[in-house]
N, CA, C and O atoms as CSV, one atom per row, in Angstrom:
chain,resi,resn,atom,element,x,y,z
A,1,UNK,N,N,126.354,-144.405,155.935
A,1,UNK,CA,C,125.886,-145.719,156.322
A,1,UNK,C,C,126.491,-146.738,155.369
A,1,UNK,O,O,126.362,-146.603,154.152
A,2,UNK,N,N,127.138,-147.739,155.902
A,2,UNK,CA,C,127.815,-148.711,155.058
A,2,UNK,C,C,126.936,-149.898,154.682
A,2,UNK,O,O,127.211,-150.580,153.695
A,3,UNK,N,N,125.895,-150.151,155.448
A,3,UNK,CA,C,124.990,-151.271,155.169
A,3,UNK,C,C,123.549,-150.765,155.153
A,3,UNK,O,O,123.210,-149.839,155.891
A,4,UNK,N,N,122.701,-151.363,154.320
A,4,UNK,CA,C,121.296,-150.944,154.319
A,4,UNK,C,C,120.604,-151.352,155.619
A,4,UNK,O,O,121.003,-152.310,156.281
A,5,UNK,N,N,119.576,-150.616,155.959
A,5,UNK,CA,C,118.762,-150.936,157.128
A,5,UNK,C,C,117.807,-152.059,156.744
A,5,UNK,O,O,117.153,-151.995,155.703
A,6,UNK,N,N,117.728,-153.068,157.567
A,6,UNK,CA,C,116.848,-154.210,157.327
A,6,UNK,C,C,115.398,-153.801,157.589
A,6,UNK,O,O,115.089,-153.367,158.699
A,7,UNK,N,N,114.500,-153.923,156.610
A,7,UNK,CA,C,113.090,-153.576,156.832
A,7,UNK,C,C,112.433,-154.387,157.948
A,7,UNK,O,O,111.370,-154.005,158.438
A,8,UNK,N,N,113.041,-155.488,158.353
A,8,UNK,CA,C,112.495,-156.260,159.472
A,8,UNK,C,C,112.542,-155.463,160.775
A,8,UNK,O,O,111.894,-155.837,161.752
A,9,UNK,N,N,113.303,-154.369,160.795
A,9,UNK,CA,C,113.345,-153.506,161.979
A,9,UNK,C,C,112.020,-152.770,162.185
A,9,UNK,O,O,111.774,-152.245,163.271
A,10,UNK,N,N,111.176,-152.723,161.176
A,10,UNK,CA,C,109.893,-152.016,161.274
A,10,UNK,C,C,108.906,-152.880,162.046
A,10,UNK,O,O,108.537,-153.969,161.607
A,11,UNK,N,N,108.484,-152.376,163.205
A,11,UNK,CA,C,107.529,-153.114,164.029
A,11,UNK,C,C,106.090,-152.749,163.694
A,11,UNK,O,O,105.186,-153.571,163.846
A,12,UNK,N,N,105.875,-151.514,163.237
A,12,UNK,CA,C,104.556,-151.065,162.804
A,12,UNK,C,C,104.718,-149.757,162.041
A,12,UNK,O,O,105.821,-149.225,161.918
A,13,UNK,N,N,103.609,-149.254,161.535
A,13,UNK,CA,C,103.571,-147.975,160.833
A,13,UNK,C,C,102.573,-147.052,161.525
A,13,UNK,O,O,101.618,-147.499,162.160
A,14,UNK,N,N,102.819,-145.766,161.385
A,14,UNK,CA,C,101.874,-144.744,161.832
A,14,UNK,C,C,101.548,-143.843,160.651
A,14,UNK,O,O,102.432,-143.416,159.909
A,15,UNK,N,N,100.277,-143.568,160.498
A,15,UNK,CA,C,99.814,-142.555,159.551
A,15,UNK,C,C,99.171,-141.454,160.382
A,15,UNK,O,O,98.203,-141.699,161.102
A,16,UNK,N,N,99.705,-140.252,160.286
A,16,UNK,CA,C,99.156,-139.098,160.998
A,16,UNK,C,C,98.320,-138.306,160.011
A,16,UNK,O,O,98.836,-137.801,159.014
A,17,UNK,N,N,97.033,-138.198,160.289
A,17,UNK,CA,C,96.094,-137.498,159.422
A,17,UNK,C,C,95.875,-136.108,160.012
A,17,UNK,O,O,95.316,-135.967,161.099
A,18,UNK,N,N,96.321,-135.088,159.286
A,18,UNK,CA,C,96.247,-133.707,159.756
A,18,UNK,C,C,94.964,-133.047,159.249
A,18,UNK,O,O,94.498,-133.313,158.140
A,19,UNK,N,N,94.409,-132.179,160.099
A,19,UNK,CA,C,93.177,-131.480,159.737
A,19,UNK,C,C,93.118,-130.147,160.475
A,19,UNK,O,O,93.910,-129.884,161.380
A,20,UNK,N,N,92.177,-129.323,160.075
A,20,UNK,CA,C,91.881,-128.077,160.770
A,20,UNK,C,C,90.360,-128.051,160.975
A,20,UNK,O,O,89.682,-128.984,160.543
A,21,UNK,N,N,89.808,-127.028,161.613
A,21,UNK,CA,C,88.352,-127.042,161.841
A,21,UNK,C,C,87.529,-127.218,160.560
A,21,UNK,O,O,86.510,-127.908,160.571
A,22,UNK,N,N,87.959,-126.606,159.471
A,22,UNK,CA,C,87.199,-126.713,158.221
A,22,UNK,C,C,87.292,-128.097,157.597
A,22,UNK,O,O,86.340,-128.549,156.961
A,23,UNK,N,N,88.423,-128.779,157.766
A,23,UNK,CA,C,88.607,-130.092,157.134
A,23,UNK,C,C,88.298,-131.261,158.082
A,23,UNK,O,O,88.391,-132.420,157.678
A,24,UNK,N,N,87.937,-130.970,159.322
A,24,UNK,CA,C,87.648,-132.055,160.279
A,24,UNK,C,C,86.555,-133.009,159.775
A,24,UNK,O,O,86.697,-134.218,159.957
A,25,UNK,N,N,85.480,-132.526,159.156
A,25,UNK,CA,C,84.475,-133.471,158.632
A,25,UNK,C,C,85.062,-134.449,157.607
A,25,UNK,O,O,84.694,-135.624,157.601
A,26,UNK,N,N,85.971,-133.978,156.739
A,26,UNK,CA,C,86.605,-134.886,155.776
A,26,UNK,C,C,87.506,-135.878,156.488
A,26,UNK,O,O,87.584,-137.043,156.096
A,27,UNK,N,N,88.190,-135.419,157.540
A,27,UNK,CA,C,89.023,-136.327,158.332
A,27,UNK,C,C,88.164,-137.395,159.000
A,27,UNK,O,O,88.593,-138.541,159.137
A,28,UNK,N,N,86.962,-137.028,159.413
A,28,UNK,CA,C,86.048,-137.994,160.028
A,28,UNK,C,C,85.584,-139.033,159.011
A,28,UNK,O,O,85.457,-140.211,159.345
A,29,UNK,N,N,85.333,-138.611,157.781
A,29,UNK,CA,C,84.941,-139.553,156.723
A,29,UNK,C,C,86.074,-140.538,156.470
A,29,UNK,O,O,85.848,-141.747,156.421
A,30,UNK,N,N,87.280,-140.033,156.310
A,30,UNK,CA,C,88.422,-140.917,156.073
A,30,UNK,C,C,88.595,-141.890,157.234
A,30,UNK,O,O,88.834,-143.079,157.019
A,31,UNK,N,N,88.476,-141.398,158.450
A,31,UNK,CA,C,88.607,-142.251,159.632
A,31,UNK,C,C,87.571,-143.389,159.602
A,31,UNK,O,O,87.904,-144.546,159.859
A,32,UNK,N,N,86.330,-143.049,159.291
A,32,UNK,CA,C,85.272,-144.071,159.229
A,32,UNK,C,C,85.566,-145.093,158.138
A,32,UNK,O,O,85.394,-146.294,158.346
A,33,UNK,N,N,86.009,-144.619,156.978
A,33,UNK,CA,C,86.337,-145.551,155.898
A,33,UNK,C,C,87.441,-146.518,156.321
A,33,UNK,O,O,87.351,-147.717,156.060
A,34,UNK,N,N,88.477,-146.002,156.972
A,34,UNK,CA,C,89.587,-146.860,157.403
A,34,UNK,C,C,89.093,-147.854,158.451
A,34,UNK,O,O,89.419,-149.039,158.374
A,35,UNK,N,N,88.322,-147.398,159.416
A,35,UNK,CA,C,87.819,-148.304,160.458
A,35,UNK,C,C,86.946,-149.406,159.873
A,35,UNK,O,O,87.013,-150.549,160.325
A,36,UNK,N,N,86.128,-149.080,158.875
A,36,UNK,CA,C,85.240,-150.059,158.240
A,36,UNK,C,C,86.015,-151.112,157.455
A,36,UNK,O,O,85.646,-152.286,157.459
A,37,UNK,N,N,87.075,-150.704,156.789
A,37,UNK,CA,C,87.767,-151.574,155.843
A,37,UNK,C,C,89.010,-152.261,156.396
A,37,UNK,O,O,89.474,-153.246,155.822
A,38,UNK,N,N,89.550,-151.761,157.492
A,38,UNK,CA,C,90.811,-152.277,158.033
A,38,UNK,C,C,90.662,-152.545,159.534
A,38,UNK,O,O,91.126,-151.757,160.359
A,39,UNK,N,N,90.013,-153.661,159.883
A,39,UNK,CA,C,89.743,-153.925,161.298
A,39,UNK,C,C,90.998,-154.102,162.158
A,39,UNK,O,O,90.901,-154.032,163.384
A,40,UNK,N,N,92.144,-154.325,161.572
A,40,UNK,CA,C,93.363,-154.519,162.347
A,40,UNK,C,C,94.060,-153.238,162.775
A,40,UNK,O,O,95.054,-153.301,163.498
A,41,UNK,N,N,93.564,-152.064,162.345
A,41,UNK,CA,C,94.235,-150.809,162.703
A,41,UNK,C,C,93.879,-150.404,164.128
A,41,UNK,O,O,92.874,-150.840,164.689
A,42,UNK,N,N,94.733,-149.556,164.696
A,42,UNK,CA,C,94.467,-148.965,165.999
A,42,UNK,C,C,94.360,-147.458,165.783
A,42,UNK,O,O,95.336,-146.788,165.446
A,43,UNK,N,N,93.156,-146.949,165.986
A,43,UNK,CA,C,92.894,-145.533,165.754
A,43,UNK,C,C,93.232,-144.738,167.004
A,43,UNK,O,O,92.793,-145.060,168.107
A,44,UNK,N,N,94.022,-143.693,166.805
A,44,UNK,CA,C,94.362,-142.810,167.905
A,44,UNK,C,C,93.270,-141.785,168.159
A,44,UNK,O,O,92.343,-141.623,167.366
A,45,UNK,N,N,93.403,-141.104,169.278
A,45,UNK,CA,C,92.443,-140.061,169.649
A,45,UNK,C,C,92.526,-138.887,168.681
A,45,UNK,O,O,93.537,-138.681,168.009
A,46,UNK,N,N,91.459,-138.139,168.630
A,46,UNK,CA,C,91.455,-136.858,167.938
A,46,UNK,C,C,92.261,-135.888,168.792
A,46,UNK,O,O,91.997,-135.741,169.986
A,47,UNK,N,N,93.227,-135.237,168.196
A,47,UNK,CA,C,94.003,-134.186,168.866
A,47,UNK,C,C,93.694,-132.884,168.134
A,47,UNK,O,O,94.259,-132.615,167.075
A,48,UNK,N,N,92.806,-132.085,168.694
A,48,UNK,CA,C,92.375,-130.854,168.033
A,48,UNK,C,C,93.367,-129.701,168.197
A,48,UNK,O,O,93.151,-128.608,167.673
A,49,UNK,N,N,94.436,-129.952,168.915
A,49,UNK,CA,C,95.526,-128.983,169.065
A,49,UNK,C,C,96.827,-129.721,168.783
A,49,UNK,O,O,96.870,-130.947,168.885
A,50,UNK,N,N,97.884,-129.003,168.433
A,50,UNK,CA,C,99.163,-129.673,168.175
A,50,UNK,C,C,99.620,-130.492,169.379
A,50,UNK,O,O,99.444,-130.084,170.527
A,51,UNK,N,N,100.204,-131.643,169.101
A,51,UNK,CA,C,100.713,-132.526,170.148
A,51,UNK,C,C,102.028,-133.128,169.657
A,51,UNK,O,O,102.179,-133.446,168.477
A,52,UNK,N,N,102.975,-133.278,170.583
A,52,UNK,CA,C,104.270,-133.854,170.222
A,52,UNK,C,C,104.939,-133.049,169.124
A,52,UNK,O,O,104.942,-131.818,169.168
A,53,UNK,N,N,105.505,-133.731,168.140
A,53,UNK,CA,C,106.200,-133.007,167.069
A,53,UNK,C,C,105.261,-132.456,165.999
A,53,UNK,O,O,105.710,-131.785,165.069
A,54,UNK,N,N,103.975,-132.731,166.120
A,54,UNK,CA,C,103.027,-132.403,165.055
A,54,UNK,C,C,102.565,-130.955,165.154
A,54,UNK,O,O,102.196,-130.497,166.235
A,55,UNK,N,N,102.581,-130.228,164.032
A,55,UNK,CA,C,102.333,-128.784,164.050
A,55,UNK,C,C,100.869,-128.370,164.041
A,55,UNK,O,O,100.562,-127.186,164.181
A,56,UNK,N,N,99.971,-129.318,163.881
A,56,UNK,CA,C,98.554,-128.993,163.781
A,56,UNK,C,C,97.735,-130.168,164.297
A,56,UNK,O,O,98.285,-131.211,164.652
A,57,UNK,N,N,96.439,-129.996,164.337
A,57,UNK,CA,C,95.541,-131.054,164.792
A,57,UNK,C,C,95.724,-132.309,163.946
A,57,UNK,O,O,96.005,-132.234,162.750
A,58,UNK,N,N,95.558,-133.464,164.588
A,58,UNK,CA,C,95.728,-134.727,163.856
A,58,UNK,C,C,95.175,-135.881,164.671
A,58,UNK,O,O,94.910,-135.753,165.867
A,59,UNK,N,N,95.007,-137.014,163.995
A,59,UNK,CA,C,94.835,-138.297,164.672
A,59,UNK,C,C,95.778,-139.279,164.007
A,59,UNK,O,O,96.233,-139.070,162.883
A,60,UNK,N,N,96.060,-140.350,164.720
A,60,UNK,CA,C,97.019,-141.345,164.246
A,60,UNK,C,C,96.308,-142.648,163.908
A,60,UNK,O,O,95.361,-143.053,164.582
A,61,UNK,N,N,96.779,-143.284,162.867
A,61,UNK,CA,C,96.367,-144.639,162.516
A,61,UNK,C,C,97.613,-145.505,162.675
A,61,UNK,O,O,98.585,-145.320,161.943
A,62,UNK,N,N,97.601,-146.438,163.608
A,62,UNK,CA,C,98.727,-147.351,163.806
A,62,UNK,C,C,98.346,-148.708,163.219
A,62,UNK,O,O,97.224,-149.184,163.393
A,63,UNK,N,N,99.313,-149.326,162.513
A,63,UNK,CA,C,98.995,-150.611,161.887
A,63,UNK,C,C,100.252,-151.448,161.697
A,63,UNK,O,O,101.364,-150.929,161.599
A,64,UNK,N,N,100.042,-152.743,161.648
A,64,UNK,CA,C,101.124,-153.700,161.477
A,64,UNK,C,C,101.610,-153.716,160.028
A,64,UNK,O,O,100.864,-153.370,159.112
A,65,UNK,N,N,102.873,-154.121,159.826
A,65,UNK,CA,C,103.437,-154.125,158.472
A,65,UNK,C,C,102.631,-154.917,157.450
A,65,UNK,O,O,102.653,-154.583,156.265
A,66,UNK,N,N,101.925,-155.952,157.876
A,66,UNK,CA,C,101.176,-156.750,156.897
A,66,UNK,C,C,100.027,-155.976,156.255
A,66,UNK,O,O,99.530,-156.382,155.205
A,67,UNK,N,N,99.592,-154.863,156.868
A,67,UNK,CA,C,98.535,-154.046,156.273
A,67,UNK,C,C,99.059,-152.991,155.306
A,67,UNK,O,O,98.282,-152.383,154.569
A,68,UNK,N,N,100.374,-152.768,155.303
A,68,UNK,CA,C,100.937,-151.706,154.462
A,68,UNK,C,C,100.533,-151.830,152.994
A,68,UNK,O,O,100.133,-150.826,152.404
A,69,UNK,N,N,100.617,-153.015,152.371
A,69,UNK,CA,C,100.320,-153.104,150.929
A,69,UNK,C,C,98.892,-152.728,150.554
A,69,UNK,O,O,98.630,-152.409,149.394
A,70,UNK,N,N,97.963,-152.758,151.506
A,70,UNK,CA,C,96.588,-152.382,151.187
A,70,UNK,C,C,96.196,-151.033,151.791
A,70,UNK,O,O,95.487,-150.255,151.153
A,71,UNK,N,N,96.651,-150.750,153.011
A,71,UNK,CA,C,96.254,-149.499,153.660
A,71,UNK,C,C,96.961,-148.282,153.058
A,71,UNK,O,O,96.321,-147.251,152.853
A,72,UNK,N,N,98.246,-148.374,152.773
A,72,UNK,CA,C,98.957,-147.219,152.199
A,72,UNK,C,C,98.331,-146.779,150.869
A,72,UNK,O,O,98.089,-145.585,150.697
A,73,UNK,N,N,98.056,-147.689,149.915
A,73,UNK,CA,C,97.398,-147.256,148.677
A,73,UNK,C,C,95.989,-146.696,148.919
A,73,UNK,O,O,95.559,-145.765,148.237
A,74,UNK,N,N,95.281,-147.269,149.890
A,74,UNK,CA,C,93.957,-146.751,150.220
A,74,UNK,C,C,94.050,-145.295,150.663
A,74,UNK,O,O,93.262,-144.457,150.224
A,75,UNK,N,N,95.015,-144.995,151.536
A,75,UNK,CA,C,95.199,-143.621,151.992
A,75,UNK,C,C,95.603,-142.702,150.844
A,75,UNK,O,O,95.115,-141.576,150.752
A,76,UNK,N,N,96.485,-143.173,149.972
A,76,UNK,CA,C,96.906,-142.372,148.821
A,76,UNK,C,C,95.719,-141.949,147.957
A,76,UNK,O,O,95.647,-140.804,147.509
A,77,UNK,N,N,94.803,-142.864,147.729
A,77,UNK,CA,C,93.692,-142.612,146.818
A,77,UNK,C,C,92.478,-141.976,147.477
A,77,UNK,O,O,91.599,-141.462,146.785
A,78,UNK,N,N,92.416,-142.005,148.807
A,78,UNK,CA,C,91.193,-141.582,149.507
A,78,UNK,C,C,91.444,-140.579,150.620
A,78,UNK,O,O,90.649,-140.487,151.555
A,79,UNK,N,N,92.523,-139.833,150.540
A,79,UNK,CA,C,92.909,-138.972,151.658
A,79,UNK,C,C,92.078,-137.706,151.785
A,79,UNK,O,O,92.325,-136.907,152.689
A,80,UNK,N,N,91.106,-137.496,150.911
A,80,UNK,CA,C,90.193,-136.355,151.042
A,80,UNK,C,C,90.922,-135.012,150.975
A,80,UNK,O,O,90.491,-134.042,151.598
A,81,UNK,N,N,92.014,-134.953,150.229
A,81,UNK,CA,C,92.840,-133.743,150.135
A,81,UNK,C,C,93.445,-133.321,151.466
A,81,UNK,O,O,93.835,-132.166,151.637
A,82,UNK,N,N,93.522,-134.245,152.400
A,82,UNK,CA,C,94.172,-133.989,153.682
A,82,UNK,C,C,95.648,-134.316,153.562
A,82,UNK,O,O,96.055,-135.070,152.679
A,83,UNK,N,N,96.438,-133.753,154.441
A,83,UNK,CA,C,97.857,-134.092,154.517
A,83,UNK,C,C,98.021,-135.269,155.468
A,83,UNK,O,O,97.438,-135.295,156.552
A,84,UNK,N,N,98.825,-136.246,155.045
A,84,UNK,CA,C,99.103,-137.431,155.861
A,84,UNK,C,C,100.606,-137.655,155.897
A,84,UNK,O,O,101.283,-137.619,154.870
A,85,UNK,N,N,101.108,-137.884,157.093
A,85,UNK,CA,C,102.499,-138.312,157.285
A,85,UNK,C,C,102.463,-139.805,157.573
A,85,UNK,O,O,101.822,-140.238,158.531
A,86,UNK,N,N,103.145,-140.591,156.756
A,86,UNK,CA,C,103.240,-142.039,156.941
A,86,UNK,C,C,104.679,-142.370,157.273
A,86,UNK,O,O,105.594,-142.024,156.526
A,87,UNK,N,N,104.878,-143.047,158.402
A,87,UNK,CA,C,106.252,-143.381,158.791
A,87,UNK,C,C,106.307,-144.732,159.493
A,87,UNK,O,O,105.321,-145.178,160.081
A,88,UNK,N,N,107.469,-145.378,159.427
A,88,UNK,CA,C,107.653,-146.647,160.128
A,88,UNK,C,C,107.981,-146.400,161.592
A,88,UNK,O,O,108.330,-145.289,161.990
A,89,UNK,N,N,107.865,-147.439,162.367
A,89,UNK,CA,C,108.370,-147.481,163.737
A,89,UNK,C,C,109.511,-148.486,163.722
A,89,UNK,O,O,109.288,-149.696,163.682
A,90,UNK,N,N,110.737,-147.973,163.756
A,90,UNK,CA,C,111.913,-148.846,163.667
A,90,UNK,C,C,112.824,-148.739,164.888
A,90,UNK,O,O,113.909,-149.318,164.912
A,91,UNK,N,N,112.375,-147.992,165.903
A,91,UNK,CA,C,113.214,-147.792,167.077
A,91,UNK,C,C,114.062,-146.536,167.012
A,91,UNK,O,O,114.858,-146.270,167.913
A,92,UNK,N,N,113.893,-145.757,165.942
A,92,UNK,CA,C,114.633,-144.497,165.772
A,92,UNK,C,C,113.623,-143.388,165.474
A,92,UNK,O,O,113.455,-142.998,164.319
A,93,UNK,N,N,112.946,-142.876,166.518
A,93,UNK,CA,C,111.836,-141.927,166.303
A,93,UNK,C,C,112.171,-140.721,165.436
A,93,UNK,O,O,111.367,-140.339,164.586
A,94,UNK,N,N,113.330,-140.116,165.631
A,94,UNK,CA,C,113.642,-138.924,164.822
A,94,UNK,C,C,113.794,-139.296,163.352
A,94,UNK,O,O,113.221,-138.636,162.484
A,95,UNK,N,N,114.557,-140.340,163.065
A,95,UNK,CA,C,114.711,-140.782,161.675
A,95,UNK,C,C,113.375,-141.234,161.084
A,95,UNK,O,O,113.083,-140.952,159.922
A,96,UNK,N,N,112.565,-141.934,161.881
A,96,UNK,CA,C,111.291,-142.432,161.372
A,96,UNK,C,C,110.360,-141.301,160.952
A,96,UNK,O,O,109.616,-141.442,159.980
A,97,UNK,N,N,110.392,-140.173,161.675
A,97,UNK,CA,C,109.536,-139.036,161.339
A,97,UNK,C,C,110.143,-138.124,160.277
A,97,UNK,O,O,109.465,-137.223,159.783
A,98,UNK,N,N,111.400,-138.340,159.922
A,98,UNK,CA,C,112.073,-137.452,158.962
A,98,UNK,C,C,112.625,-138.248,157.787
A,98,UNK,O,O,112.009,-138.285,156.722
A,99,UNK,N,N,113.765,-138.876,157.965
A,99,UNK,CA,C,114.453,-139.578,156.869
A,99,UNK,C,C,113.636,-140.727,156.297
A,99,UNK,O,O,113.706,-140.993,155.097
A,100,UNK,N,N,112.869,-141.408,157.127
A,100,UNK,CA,C,112.118,-142.589,156.688
A,100,UNK,C,C,110.653,-142.286,156.388
A,100,UNK,O,O,109.886,-143.207,156.109
A,101,UNK,N,N,110.254,-141.034,156.440
A,101,UNK,CA,C,108.846,-140.652,156.316
A,101,UNK,C,C,108.438,-140.444,154.862
A,101,UNK,O,O,109.256,-140.113,154.004
A,102,UNK,N,N,107.167,-140.644,154.620
A,102,UNK,CA,C,106.556,-140.340,153.320
A,102,UNK,C,C,105.369,-139.422,153.575
A,102,UNK,O,O,104.549,-139.671,154.459
A,103,UNK,N,N,105.295,-138.362,152.789
A,103,UNK,CA,C,104.205,-137.402,152.930
A,103,UNK,C,C,103.210,-137.563,151.791
A,103,UNK,O,O,103.587,-137.780,150.639
A,104,UNK,N,N,101.944,-137.453,152.134
A,104,UNK,CA,C,100.860,-137.369,151.155
A,104,UNK,C,C,100.272,-135.977,151.329
A,104,UNK,O,O,99.726,-135.660,152.385
A,105,UNK,N,N,100.380,-135.152,150.306
A,105,UNK,CA,C,99.938,-133.773,150.435
A,105,UNK,C,C,101.094,-132.873,150.837
A,105,UNK,O,O,102.255,-133.164,150.552
A,106,UNK,N,N,100.761,-131.788,151.495
A,106,UNK,CA,C,101.743,-130.783,151.895
A,106,UNK,C,C,102.706,-131.337,152.946
A,106,UNK,O,O,102.289,-132.032,153.873
A,107,UNK,N,N,103.984,-131.027,152.798
A,107,UNK,CA,C,104.980,-131.383,153.820
A,107,UNK,C,C,104.920,-130.317,154.902
A,107,UNK,O,O,105.110,-129.132,154.628
A,108,UNK,N,N,104.656,-130.742,156.128
A,108,UNK,CA,C,104.527,-129.819,157.252
A,108,UNK,C,C,105.804,-129.821,158.085
A,108,UNK,O,O,106.490,-130.840,158.161
A,109,UNK,N,N,106.125,-128.705,158.704
A,109,UNK,CA,C,107.319,-128.650,159.548
A,109,UNK,C,C,107.057,-129.307,160.897
A,109,UNK,O,O,106.211,-128.845,161.662
A,110,UNK,N,N,107.768,-130.362,161.184
A,110,UNK,CA,C,107.638,-131.052,162.471
A,110,UNK,C,C,108.615,-130.458,163.479
A,110,UNK,O,O,109.652,-129.908,163.107
A,111,UNK,N,N,108.274,-130.574,164.741
A,111,UNK,CA,C,109.175,-130.162,165.819
A,111,UNK,C,C,110.063,-131.362,166.164
A,111,UNK,O,O,109.877,-132.007,167.195
A,112,UNK,N,N,111.011,-131.645,165.302
A,112,UNK,CA,C,111.830,-132.860,165.440
A,112,UNK,C,C,112.790,-132.815,166.607
A,112,UNK,O,O,113.272,-133.858,167.049
A,113,UNK,N,N,113.080,-131.622,167.119
A,113,UNK,CA,C,114.037,-131.524,168.219
A,113,UNK,C,C,113.513,-132.232,169.487
A,113,UNK,O,O,114.297,-132.553,170.380
A,114,UNK,N,N,112.217,-132.470,169.564
A,114,UNK,CA,C,111.683,-133.156,170.748
A,114,UNK,C,C,111.701,-134.674,170.593
A,114,UNK,O,O,111.432,-135.398,171.552
A,115,UNK,N,N,112.012,-135.151,169.408
A,115,UNK,CA,C,112.029,-136.606,169.162
A,115,UNK,C,C,113.401,-137.171,169.533
A,115,UNK,O,O,114.428,-136.617,169.141
A,116,UNK,N,N,113.419,-138.271,170.285
A,116,UNK,CA,C,114.717,-138.889,170.599
A,116,UNK,C,C,115.310,-139.584,169.380
A,116,UNK,O,O,114.593,-139.948,168.448
A,117,UNK,N,N,116.608,-139.759,169.397
A,117,UNK,CA,C,117.289,-140.483,168.331
A,117,UNK,C,C,116.895,-141.958,168.323
A,117,UNK,O,O,116.692,-142.547,167.262
A,118,UNK,N,N,116.788,-142.548,169.511
A,118,UNK,CA,C,116.430,-143.963,169.645
A,118,UNK,C,C,115.382,-144.107,170.741
A,118,UNK,O,O,115.253,-143.253,171.618
A,119,UNK,N,N,114.634,-145.215,170.669
A,119,UNK,CA,C,113.678,-145.520,171.737
A,119,UNK,C,C,114.430,-145.856,173.006
A,119,UNK,O,O,115.499,-146.465,172.961
A,120,UNK,N,N,113.873,-145.461,174.136
A,120,UNK,CA,C,114.471,-145.822,175.429
A,120,UNK,C,C,114.290,-147.312,175.656
A,120,UNK,O,O,113.247,-147.876,175.324
A,121,UNK,N,N,115.274,-147.928,176.206
A,121,UNK,CA,C,115.225,-149.384,176.439
A,121,UNK,C,C,114.783,-149.666,177.847
A,121,UNK,O,O,114.677,-150.828,178.240
């Protein structure tokens, strides 16, 4: 790559909170804390089975870039020992889930082959 990617390409962020049956109560606590403190987030459904590229149960927290400076540190400090994948939405789904991703906790193997290189126009 000869030029840096402009961060203005980021339209929003997704935080995927992974859990299993034993950790689901902790995931519920974290979810409630986020909903109480960050009214601008969009909480995704509980997925108790793997969905898309995700290897285990999870829910998604979608949020606008202006919440990043407060929500990302909140997740870092309050993740309840859960694994979280935090990634931007820049129009390049595969890169966003891999090259541009940040993991909190264990790095999980994603099924990246199902992710497109770019968003469909």
